[in-house]
N, C-alpha and C positions, 0 to 999 in steps of 0.2 A: 684663264681670262684676265687681261690686263685691266688695271684701275680705269683706264679710259673706257676700254670696252664695257666695263660694269656700269659706268656713268651714261654711256650711250644707250644701254639697255634700260637702265633705271629711270632716266630723265627724258630721253629722245633728244633728237639732234637740235630742236627749237631751244631747249632750255641750255644745251651747251653752247649754242651760238650767242645767247644772251649773256651767258657767264663770261664767255671769251671776250665780248665786246665790253663789258664791265671791267674785266681784267686789264684791257688795252686802255680803258680811260684812266683807270686808277694810277697804272704805270706812267702816263703823262704827266700826272698831278706831281709838282715838285715837292720835295721835302716830307714833312710828316703831316698827318692829318691833323686838323685844328678842330677846336669844339667851340660853336657860336651858341649864344643863348639868345633866343627871340622872345620878346615880352609882347602877349597879346593883351593890351591895356584897353578894357571896356568901358564905355559910358552909355548905358541903356543899350540901345541895338547897334551902336557905332563901335568901331575900332580905330585907335590911333595908328597912323602910318607916316612914315617920312620919306621924302622924294631924296634919294641917295645921290650923292656927288663926289668927285675926287677920289674915287676908289672902284674897286670891281663892282659891277652893278650900277654905275652911275646912270642916272635917268630913270631908275625903275623905283617902285614903290615898295617899301619894306617896313616890318616892325621895328621898333626901337630895339636894340640889343648890341651884343658884341661878344668879344672873346672871354672865355672863362678863363680865369687866372690860377696859377699853381696855389694849392691851399684854400680855394674859395669854395664854397657850396654853390650849386647852380641859383639858388633863391637869392644868395647874398650877391652874386654877380648880376642877376636880374636887377635887384634893388640900386646896386651901384651904377649900372648902365642906365638905368631909368632917370636917376639924378643927372649923370654926366650928359645925356643926350636931350632930356626934356625939362630939367629942373624939377621935376615930379618926385617927390619923397613918399616912398611906400615901403613899410617894414617888410623884411623877407618872409616873415611867418604869414603874410597875407598873399603870398604867391601859392599857385596850385600847378603842378605838373600836367602837361597835355600829351605831347608825343614828341616824335622826332623825325628828321629826314636826313637822307645821305646826299650831299650835294657836291657834285664834282663839276668845277668851272674849267671846262677842257681849255679854252683860249686863254685863260689866265694861269692855267697849271696850278690851281688851287683846289683842295679837297677838304670839306667841312662836314662834321657832324652837327646839325642844328637842333638843340633841345628847346622845345616851345614850353612857355609857362604862361600863365594867366593871372591876372588880377584886376581889381575894378577902380575906376577913377571916382574919387570923391573930391569935390572942390576944395576942402581944407587942405590937400596935399599939394597945392601949388598948381597954377594954371601951365599946362605943358606949352613949352616955347623951344625954340631952335637954340641950343646952348653950344652946338659945333657947327658953325655955319661952313666951315670947310668941309665938312662931311654931309651935310643935310642942307638942302635948299629950303624945304618947308615942312610943316606938320599939318596933317589934316586928319579930322575924324570921317570915317566912312562907313555906310550902311550896306555897302556891297564892294566886292573887290574892284579896285581900280586898275588902270592899265597904262603902261606895262608893270608887270610884278617882277620883283627880285627873284633869282632862281630858286631859293629855298622856299618861298611862299608858293611858287608855281609848283615845285615838287610836293609841298604839302595838300594844296588843293588837288593835284592829280592823284592823292590816295584816296580822295573822298572824304577827307576830314572837313567838317563843317566849322568855320569860323563865323560865317555870317548866316543869320536865318536860324530855324530849328535846329538844335543838335541832339 
């Protein structure tokens, strides 16, 4: 029995169709897979999000975040990106890992693994404000998901992961 026949027998045709579709999406993604870090910054029952502009996902709401740099820990990246994007300074030790998503931006030819981290806003760490106006139209606190959402946030919520409400 060939490997393909074994896979058909083991997983059924539905699973193989899904795997083939995923493979085709990934083949369309240019270059290498990038690692993004998204920061869930909480203040009571609200979460900070920014309205993206000038890049993939323009016009959608996303958590602050950015690319993981070589030699940087995930929490160091989160602390750096939070300062760069919002002016809010929080020590890397105050971040907690959450989960991840696999995000293929088909029309843009981009593929990301997005790592989600969480921390809590305290007034003494600086008032969040737009620090990169070419990338973010505005920042806003939300007690429920806004619309439209950036693809990685859509993917996160589709897994059933709870950002808002009881977790």
